[in-house]
N, C-alpha and C positions, 0 to 999 in steps of 0.2 A: 822632617821628623825622622829620627832613627828608631822609633819605637817599633818593636816587632809585633806581628799579629799573634793572637793567642795560639798556644801550642802546648804539647805535653812537656813536662819537666824531666830532663834527662841529663846524663853526664858521659863524658868520654874517659875511658881507662886505657892504660898502656899495655895490658895483657888480659887474656881471657880469665886467668886466675883472679886477678884484681877485680875484673868485672863481675864475676860470680860472687865475690865477697860483698858486693853491693853496698859499700860504705863510701859515699861520695866525699867524705872528709879526707879520704886518703887518695882520691883520684889525682893522677899526675897532672891532668889538664884542668884542674879546678883550683882556683886561687881565692881563698877566703879573704874578704876585706873586713871581717869582724874584728873587734878589739877596741883599743882606745883611739878616739877621734878628737880633734880639736873642736871646740864648741863655743858658740856665743848665743846667749838667750836674749831675745828682744820682746818688747811689748806688742809689736806690730810689724808686718812686712814693710810698712812705710818707713821703719827705722833702719832698714838695711843699709849699711854704709856703702859708698861708691866703691871702696877698695874691693868689696866682695864681687862686684860685677865686672871689675877690671882685672880680676885675678891678682891683685896686689895683696895676697894673703898674709905675707910676712909683715905687713904694716898694720894688721888688725890685732886686737887684744883677745886672746883665746883662753878658755878654761878647757876642761877635759870631760868627756862623756863616754860611756861604754855603749858599744853597738854589738849585738842587739840590746835594746833597753828603752825604757820610757823616760822622757824628759822629767815628768812629774815625780817619778820614784827615785830620781838622782839629784833632787834639790832644785829643779827648775819648774816653778809653778806648783800647783796643788792638784791632787786628784779630786774628781767630782762624781759622785754616784747619783744617777737618776734611772728610773725604770721607764718612765713615759715622757715626762716633760723635758724640754730642752733647756740647758743652762744658758742659752743665748736667745735672742728674740726669734720667735717662730715665724720668720718672714722669708721663706725660700723664694729665690736662690740667694738672697742678700745675707751677708755675714757682717758682724760688727768690725768697726776699724780697729778696735783694741782686740787684736787677734795674736795670742802668743806664738812666736816664731823661733825656731831653732836653725842656726847656721852650723852645718857640719863641714869639716875639712880634714883631709889627710893626704899624705903622699904614699906612693907604693912603687915598688920595683917590678918591672915586667920585662920578660924576654919572650918573644914570640915563639910558639911551638907548632900551632896548626894554622890553617888558612883564615880562620874567622874568629872574632872575639866578641863575646856577648857579656854585657853587664846586667846582672839579674838582681831584682829586689823582690824578696818574698813577702814583705809586709811593711808599709809605711802608713802612719795615721797622721793627717788624713789626706793632705795634698802636698806634693813635692815637685821641685824643679832640680835638674842635674846639670852640672858642667864638668867636663873632663878636659884637662889641660887648658882650662879657660874657655873652651867652646861649649856652647849650649847644646845639650842633647834633646831637651824637651821636658815635659812634665808627666807626672803620673798620679793616679788616684785609684780609689777602690782599695780601702785600707787593708783588707784581708785577702787580696788577690795579687797574683804575681804580675810584675811589670818588667819587661826586658828591653834593652837598647842594644843595637849593633854599634860597637865602638871600634871596629876594625880600622877605620881610616883616621882615628883620633889618637891612638896609642903610639908611644915611641919606645924604642929600646932604652931600658934604664929607668930613671925616676919619672913618674907621672903623678899628676894631681887630680883629685876629685873633690868637688864641692857640692853641697846639697842644701837647699832651703826647704824646710818643713813647716807648713802652716797648720796650726792646730784646728782651725775652723775653715771650712770651705763650703760651697754649695752642696758638695757631696755628703757633708755631715748630716744633711736632712734625710738622706737615705740610709744612715748608719745609726739609728736611734735604738740600738739594742739595749736590753736591760743589763747594764754593765757600768763599770767605772769608765769615765771619759779619760783616756790616757793616750798620749800622742808620742810621736817620734818614730825612729827607725827601730822597730821592735822584733823584726825577723832578719834572717841572714841576708848579707850583701855579698855577692859572689861574682868574680870574673871568670869566664869560661873560655877555653879554647875549643873550637869546634871545627868539624869538616863541613861538607855540603849537606850532610844529613840534617834535616831540619824539624821533622816531626814523626811520631810513631804512634799509630793507634792499632791496638790489638782487640778484636772482638771475638769472643768464643761463640761458635755456632754449632748447634746440635741438630743434625739432619740425618734421617734414616739410621737412627741408633749409632751414629758416628760423630765424634767431636772433631771439629775443625777450628783452626785459628785463621780469622780474616785479618791480614796484615796490610795496613794502609800507611805508606810512607810519604813524607814530604821532603823534597830537596831544593836547595837553592840552584839557580842556573836554569837554562833553557831546556836542557835535556836530562832525562833520568839515567843516572849512572847505575850499573848492576851493583847489587848489595849482597855480600856474603851473609848468610843467616844460619844460625845454629840454635836449636831448641834444646835446653838442658833440663833434665829431671834431677835436681840436686846438682851434683858435679858430673853426671853422666850425660854425654851428648846422645840424644835419641833421633835427631833429624839434622841433616846437613843439606843445605840447598843454596842456590843463588836466585835472588829475586830480580827479575828483569823488567817488572812492571810496577807502577806505583801501588797497585792493589793485587794481592795474591791470597789464595786459599790454600792452606796446608792441612792435610789429614794428619791427626795424631792418634795412632791406634792405641786402644786400651788406656785412654787418658783417665787419670785419677781426678775426680771432681773436687772443686773447692766448695766448702760450706763452713759455717761458723764452728762446727765441731770437729771437722777434719779439714784444716785449711791447707790443702795441697797446692803448692805453688810450682810453676815452671818459669824458666828464664829464657828469653829470646836475646841472643847476643848478635849484634849487627856490626858490620865493618865494610868500608868501601875498598879496603885493601886487606889481603891476607895477613899483613904484618900489623894491622890496626891503624889508628886506635879502635877500640871496641866499645860499643854502646849496649849495655844490658837494659832489658825491661822485663820486670817480673809481671806474671799474669796468672790467671786461674781459669779453669773450665767450670763455668756455672751459668745457668740460665734463670732469668726472672720472667715469669709469665703468669697470666691469669687463667686458672683452671677452676671450673665450677664455682665462679665467683669468689675465689680466694687467691691471694698472692702466694705464689709457690716459688720456691727455690729448688731447682733440679727436680721439679715435679712433686715436691713435698710442701704442704701448706706451712707457712711460717707462723710462729707465735713470738711476737716481739716482747721480750722482758728487758726493756731498755731504760736508759737514762738520758736526759738532756745534759750535755756537758759544755760549759763555758771553758775556754782556755784561761787558766788563772793559777798563778803562783802567788802566795800571799806577800812575797817580797819582790818579785820580778814582774808581777802583773801578767800580761800576755806574752812576755818575752821568755818563753819556756825553753829550757835546755833539753837536749835529746834524752839525757838521762832521766830528767823529770817526766817527760812524756812517756817513755817506756815504763817507768815505775808506776805511774798513775794508771795507764791503760792496762797493764798487767794486773794491778789491783782490782780494777773494775771486772776484768775477766774472771778473776779468782773468786768473785762473789756470785758467780753464775749468771751475771748480766750478759746478755748476748747481742745487744745492739746499742748504738750511740747515735743520737741526733746532734749534729754539730751546731748547736744553738749559739748564735744565729748567723753563722758565717763559715766559709771554708777554713779548716784548721791549718796549722803548720804542716807542710808536706810530710814530714817524718811520721806524724800521727797515723797517716794512712798506711805507711809501710808496716808499722807495728800491728795495726788491725788486720792487714793482709796475713801477717805471719802467725798471729796467735788466734785469729778466728773471731772477729766481731763484725756484725752487719752494720752498715753506716748509712744513715740518711744524711747526704751531703747538702748542706743548706747554703744558699746564696747569701752574699753580704748585702742584705737588703732588709731594712726595717724603717718604716716611716711613721711609727706609732704616734709621735707627737704632733703630726700635721695630717692626720686622717680625717679631715673635714670633708665637706661636699666637693672640694676641689683637690682631693687627694692625689699625690703624684702618679698613682697607678692609672689615673683617668686623664692625665694632662699630657698632650702630645709633646710637650717640651722635654719630658723625661723619658720618652719611649726608647730612643736609641740607647740611653744609659741602662735601662732595665735589660734590654736585649743583650747588650755588650757584657754586663755582669754575669748573666747566665752563660753566655758563651765562654767567657774566660774561666769560669769555674769548671765547666765540662771539659774544655780542652786540657787544662792543667791536670785534672784528676782522672782522665778517661780510662787509664789502664788498670786502675786498682780494683781487684775483684771484690774487695770488701764493701765497695759502694754498690748498693742495690737499688737505691732510689735517689733521684735528684729533687731537692726541695727548693722551691722558688724564693723562699724568704719567710718572713714572719711578721704578722700583725701590721700589714700594709694595705688593708682593704682589698678590694678586687675590681679590676677594670681591664680595658683593652690592652694596656701595656703588659700585663701578665699573659694574656692570650698570645701576644707577639713573642714574648720571652719563651713560653712553652713551645710554640712552633719552631723557634730557632734551636732550642735544645734538642727537640725530636729530629730535626734535620741533621744534627751532628751525631746523635746517639739514640736510635730507636730501640736499643736493646734493654734499656732500663725504664723504670716507672717514674712518674712525676707526682710529687706531693706539694700541696699548699693548703693550709688550714682555712683561710678566709674564703676559698672557692667552695662555698657551701652547696652550690648546685652542681659541683663536680664537672664544670664546663671543660677544664683542661686537665684536671687531675685524675689519676687512676684509682684513687681511694677516697673515701669520705673521712675527713679528719676533724676532730673536735678537741676542745680543751676542757678539763675538769668536769666532764659530763658525769652526772649522778648515775649510780648503778641501775636504778630502776628505769632511767631513760635509755641506757644502753640496751637493757632487755627489751624495751618497747620496740626499738628499731629492729633489733635482731629477730624478733618474732612477728613484727607487723608486715615486713616486706619479704618477698622472694626475688631472687635474681637482681640483686643490687650490688653496687660496688662495696668492697669490704670496708670495715670501720677501723680506723687507727686512732688512738688517743695520743696526739703529738705532745700533750702535756696532761698529766693527771697526778692526783695525790700530792699536792703541794707540800714540800717537806720542810716548811719553816718551823723551827723550834722543836718541841716535843711532837712526835708523830713521824710520819703520817699514819692515820688509821685506816682500817678496812682494806689493807693490802690483800689479805686472803680472799675477801669478798670480790674484789676486782678480778683476782686471778681465777676464781671459781667461774665467773661469767665469761672470761676469756676462754677457758677450757670448755665451757658448755656449748658455746655458739660458734659454728664455723665462721660466720661473718664478722665476728669480733676477733681481730688478730693482734690484740695487745696494745702496748703503748710505751710511752717514755715518762718516767717519773721527773717532775720538776723539783729539784734538779740534783745533779751529782754531788756538788760540793758548795759550801759557803764560800763567797768571794769577799772575805774580810781582809783588809790590809794589815800586815804585821807591823807592830810597833814595840820596840824594846823599852822596858821600864825597869826601875830598880828591883821590882819584885818578879820580873820575868816578862815573857812575850805576851802581849795582848793583841786582840784583833778588833779593828774598828770598822765602822760602817758609815753610811751617808750622814754628813753633818759633822764628822770628826775634823774636817779641814775648813770649817766655817763657811761651807758653800751656802749661798743664799737660796739656791734651789737644790733640793736633794730629796730622796725617797728613803731615808733613814735605814731601818734594819731589814728592808726588803731584799737586800743582797745576802742576808744571812738566812738562806732558805734551802740548804742542801742536806743530803743524806749523810755527808761527812763534814767535819769541821774544816776550816781552811788548811790545817796541817794534815788533813786526810785521815784523821782518827775517826773510825766509824761511829755514828750515832746508834742508839738502840733501834731507831727506825731502819737504818741500813742493815743491821744484823737481822731484823725481822724480815726485810725484803729478801735478803739472801736465802733465808730459811723458806719463805713462801715460794720462791722460784727454783728451789733445789731440783736437781735432775732425776730424783728417784721418789717414788711413793711407796708407802708400806701398807699392807693389808695384814691384820692380825686377828686371829681367833684362838683363844687360849694359848697353847704353846706352839701354834703354827703360824708361820710368817711367809708371806709372798711379797716379793720386791718387784715393782714395775719400773722399767726404764722410761723416762719422759724425754729422752733424747729423740731427735728426729732422724739422725743419720748414723750415728756412731754405734758400733758393736763393741762392748767391753768384755774382755776375756779373763781378767785377773782381779776379781773383787772378793771381798770377804764381808759377810754380815757379822758385825760385832755386837753382842748383846749383854746387858746387865740387868739383873732382877734385884730390886731393893724392896724390903718389907719394913715398914715403920722406921725407915732411915738406915737400915742395916742391909748390906749386900748379902744375899742368900745364894746367888748362883750367877755365873757368867759364862761366856763361851764365844767361840768363833765358828761360823758356818761358811764353807766355801760356796760361792755363787758361780754356777756354770756360766759359759759364755751367754751374754744377755744382749740381744739385738734391740735396736731402737724401737720403742713403743711396746715391747713385749713384756710378759710376765716371767719371772723366774719359776722354777719348780717350787713346790711347797717345802719350806725349810722347817724341820721339827727341832725345837729347842729342848735341851735336856734339863728341864726344870723339875723341882721336887713336886710330888703330887700333893693334893690337898689345898685348902684355902689359905690365904695369907692376909695379914692385916695391912690395910693401906699400902698395897703393893703397886709398884710402878715398874714397867718394863721399858728400858731404853734401848733403842736400836740405832745402828749406824752402818752406812756402807763406806768401806775403807778400801783404798787402792793398794794393791800389793806391788805394783810397779808404777813408775812415773806415767802419767797420762797427760799429754799436752803440757800446760804450765803447772799441773798439779804434781807434786813430788810423791814419791813412794810413802805410803802411810797417811795420805790426805783423807780427811773425812768429806766425802762428797754429799752426803745427806744424812739426816738423823730424824728420829721421832721418838716420842714417849707416849705410852698408852697405859691406862689403868689395867691392872692385872687381877683376875678374880680366881685364879687357881685352876688346877687340872684335876678332875676326878680320876679315880682309877679306871683304866680303860681296858676292855678286852681286845684281843687281836682283831684287826680289821682287814678285810679284803675289799678294797674299793675299786669299782670298775666304771668305765664311761663308755656309753654307746650313743650313736646318732642315727636319726632318720631325718628326712627333710622337714618333718613337722615337729620333732621333739628331741630333747636331750634326756637320756636316761642315766641316772647315777645310782649305783647300788653299793651298799655297804653291808656285808654279811647277808642277813635275811631281810633287810629293809631297803626301800627304794624311794627315790625322789625323781619325779618327772617334771621337766620344764618345757613349756610350750614355746617353740621357737618363732611363733607368730606374735604372741603377746609379751613374752618374756616372764610370765607369771609361773609359779609352781602350780602345775596342773594336778599332781597327785602326790600324796604322802602315804606310803605303804609301810606300816609298822609291823614287822614280824609276820608278814603275810596278810595283814588286815588293812584295807583302804580306809583312811581317815577323812579324805576330802571328797565331797560329792561335786565340787566345782573348783575353779581356780582360786588360790590364795591371792588376794589382790589388795593394793592400797586403795583406801577410800577416805572421803572427807565429810561424809554426811551421816546423820542419824535421825531418828524420829524426833519431831519437835516436841518441846515441852510447852506448857501453857505460857511461860514467860518468853517464848519465841514468837508468839503469834504476830506481834507487830512488825517483825522483821521477816516473816516467812515469804512475803512477796518478793523481797530482795533476794532471798535464797533461791526462790524458784527462777528468778531472772538470771542468776548465776549458773543455773543447771549443774548443781553439785553432784547430781547422780541422774542416770548411770554415767560411768566413765568408760572410755575406750583406751586400750592398751596396745602399744606397738614396740617390739624389740628392734632397737637400732644397731646394736652391736653386742657381741659377747666374746669373752676370752676365757681359757681354762688353764689352770695350773694344777699340778698333782705331784704326789709322792706315792709311795706304796700304800699308805693307810689314810691319806687325806686328799680331797679334791677342793679346789676353790673355783667357783664360776663367777666371773665379773660381768654383770648385766647392766646395759644402759637402755633405759626405756623412756618412751614419750607417752605421757598420760594426758588424755584430752576429754573434755565434756562434749555433749551434743551441742550444736547450735553456736556456742560461744567460741572465741579465739584464744582464751587463756589455756594454759596447760601446766604440766608439771614435768620437769626433767628428773628422772630417777637414776641413781647409781646404786646398785645393790650387789653385795657380795654374799654368795651362798657357799658355806663351808660344810662339807659332808665328811664325817669321820665316825668312828665307833661311838662317839658321844651323841651324835645326832646331827640335825640340820640347824646350823647357825645362820641367822639372817641379819645382815648389817645394811642399813639403808640411809642414804643421803638424798635429799630432795630440794628442788628449787621451783617455786611458782614463778610463772612469767606470763607475758601477754598484756597488751594495753588494757584489756577489759577484765583483768583478773580480779577476783573478789578480794576485799580487804581482809576479811576474816572468814573462818569456817568453823563449824561446831566441833570438829575432831580431825585428827590426822593419825591413821593407823591402818593395820591389816585386818581384813575380814577373812576368816577361815570357815568356809561353809562345810559343816560336819556331815558325815554320812548317817549319823544317828543322833537322837536328842542327848543332851548332857544329863546324865543321871545324878552325878555328884561332882561338886567343885571343892577342892581344898586349896588353900593358899596361905602364904605368909606375906602380910602387908596390912594396910588399914582395914579395919572391919569392927564388928561383923556386918554392919549394914552398908548400904551404898555410900560412896564418898565422891565429892566433886571439889574442884580447886577452892571454891568459896564456901564449902560446907563439909568439913571433915573432922573438926575438932573432937567430936563425940566418937570417933573411930580410931582407937589406939592401934598401933602396930602390934601384930601378934599372929599366931597360927589359928586358922579358922577352917571350918568345913560347913557346907550348906548343900542341901539337896536342890534340885531344879525348882521345886515348888517353893522353896524358901528364898530363892536367889533374888528375884526382882520384886520390888514393892508393887502391890496391885492397886495403882491409882484408879480412882473412879473414872477419870478421863484417860484413856489409853495414851501413853507417852513414853519417851525415853526414861529408862530406869536401870538400876543395877550396877553401875560402874563401881569398880574397886580401884582405889589409888595405891600407890607405894608398893606394888606387888613385886617382891623379889623372886618368888618361885610359886608355881601353881601346878595342880594336877586336875584334869578334867576327864572323868570317867564316862565313856559312852555307854548308853543303854544297849541292850542286846549282846554286843560283842564284849562288853566289860573292858575294852581297850582304854588304857589310861594315857592320855596325851599330856606329857609333862613339859612345862614351860619355865624358863628362867630368863631373867633380864640382866644385861650388863649393868644397867642402872634401873632403879624402880620404874615399873611400868603401870599403865592403866589396863585393867582386864574386865571384860564383860561377856556375858552370855545372853543372847537375844534370840528371838524366833527367826526362822528362816527368812531372809530378805530384810531383816532389821526390825521386825515388828516386835511387840511385847511377847513375853513368854506365855501370857494368858491366851493369846490368839491361837486359833486352831491351825497349827503347822505340823508337818510330819518330822521335822528335825530343827536343828538350831545352827546359829552362827557364833563362832568364838571370835571376839574382838581383842586384839592386842595393840594398844594405842600408845603412841608417843605422847600425844597431847589430847586433852578434852577440855571443852569450854566450861566455865562456871555457869551457875544457874541464874543469879540475879533475881530481880522481882519486876520485870518489865511488863508483866501483864497489866500492872497499874503502878509501876514504879520505874526505877532506872535499870539500864542494862548492867550486866556484871562490870566491875571495875576493870580498867584496862589490863591490869596484871593477871586477871583471871580469863582473859579472852585469847583465842587461838588466831594469831595473825598469820598471814601467808608469807612468812619469813622463811628463809632456809631452815631445814630441820635435819636431824639425824638421830637415829637410835638403833638399838640392836637387841635381839632376843634369840633364844635357842629353843628348838623343839627336840626333845631328847628321844633317842631310839630305845 
């Protein structure tokens, strides 16, 4: 057998300049055998004529076929789409005698240039045999894996012949049951290579003692290692010149620039056995993948996968993709802020990885292995018969793609059950490359994998695992939010939990693009799915399940996904904006905030604000927009971050992120002098003669001082409980079991952005009950300006034992004195609840403390006002008026200290500002409130302002 052992894919060039160009199609020592081949299509390999085996090719009847290409898409046989079932009897390893077979033949001229000649096949589906000049070379399989033969002793000067038999079905088809069209033939490049004794190149970046090194391991033919000239280039600049005298060498690279998906810095190692060449280039990047604090980290930074599953597919060429198509498609993916691709479910064409290296995409490189249709009790992964094949497929993938920095994870395959053959494969991969991590979804006990992987997991189940366990392997969704037809939905909800929980590190949408086959009709192009070719076994429209159409036109779902994962977030209060970078590595230095204010459909103001250099994960300074003062009707503020110069693949003027928020107008403001000070326990924010203190232990506002008068006697804190009403009695035991009160608060992180007259504090808090394991993740923005303190809160309930519903969600403000008088604009004049408010028209009202809450015979919850747009609460003794406004209508209530009725003997009161309150129902002897009147533990957000 002349078949080569697995190795990295490389080329020889005639000059250093050509080597640095890294275009193998122009390499002097590379001879493409792509193009028109003579072809004969047969019903079975049993029908192959004797002339083919005796090399009497001129006596055969030939037609023509294009290589690369699929037989079925060039008029030979029909495509067949299945997701799970085989279109042949599921009887491995046996295949039917009726087995479509293609015979390929061509001549080519060859003149020897170097010592060694290699024939390379990048992809043939599914089994093939090769003859050169009538001599058998051997056979190949593993449809999406590289196969090479040494043909040095078979070639002659001048004209040569090559003949290939390709069988559509083989025993290996049972390992290639991916969700795709069954398409066969020589669908990737066929290349003849001239080579020297240099036979393999593996470059592993090593970070040790704050210094990057390149571990270079070379393979050569022959009994002795010949010295190799080595130069490392940064672009076209040589930074290291040396001679490698051993097969393994460590080279220090001072001040190395790291590779990541945002800043894909590449270096090129150029090797030669002679100073005159030929020259072999290999691009690589300095990056490390490791587990830190139970998170997958790239260069020490936890990753968040905003990825897609991508089948190789062109609606006219199938998997026979041109380089132009690959670059265009992968660049489109990158332009949508997608940062990772899972090569579902096989290694892609080699050029794909070159593009990912260049433009910055993280890759889960997946082995050509799926046994979906035969995953019974005797699945191949458990059968010793298949062990060697499992191991070999993993080794071939890793050897071929070893040097690509974009590959951060090796994936063992897809939907093939789990058994000892996967254990053997994982061990073999780690023996070759311990520097990367391993993924495989069916390994649910993470026996060999470095991460816990699931498909289509519901959001509440993700939260349960994220909050139930500590010190576990991180969770990746290798497939989620199935994109068939309209949709997918809940993209933002998934993104929220990915960002909330460190152990959830994102996932890959299924899938990038519909794989419908194009057909020309009198009315234009249409795309067809399973069954269009009268296949007796097919899975219909299940291949039309992508974020983009087959022609790559984005669906609304893809537009939504790009918006959800955009790399900037906006925080807005009145005419103040803070931009947060969601990048992990990149600092951007030349950005503009573009804004437009529209009222009742008419633009009233617009502008551009420069954004100072913004580091990864940081907040911009507070940007103040020059908007007109006063309230506006139905106003919307649209914001976008725009590049002033090209950034990676994004051209000058590209919109990297946008948002739109309701705008409620800016009142006339007095000049403000805002200051920030710290101590280990508190953050103090002053604006003129008012002050806000934040406890750095809890994250709550500990004091609000209005013009020298303290308003709070204790911390302003989020709460979810209230006094029961009579209609709650039957459910009070459940509430007690949920431990809704008291709650404990912990500040997990905070950040500050400011300008001369405004400060924003971004707080991330964890809220927990006693005893129980449920909790609330809070993200709160505090804005302090001459207008007052603006509070914007988003919250998520989590935990396996979280309550299904609560009586309210909102803030308690413990006041320093009783409320003497309450004025408000909203529903009134009496109390109002979601299922009892029709007698309370919206208007302006005022009540004294004594008039506020109805004095029920049995003390219970009372006094809530709904639909409150603005309110003023005057405190007794000091006569301080605490003024409240809501971005949207609020619930407002005044109760006795600790939440009791106003009739109880308390020294002071609590002010409640609630996002939601539960309805009343009649459950004392009737039903609970209707579902639409209940407060479920779903994500929530609301905002209000306390005016100075």
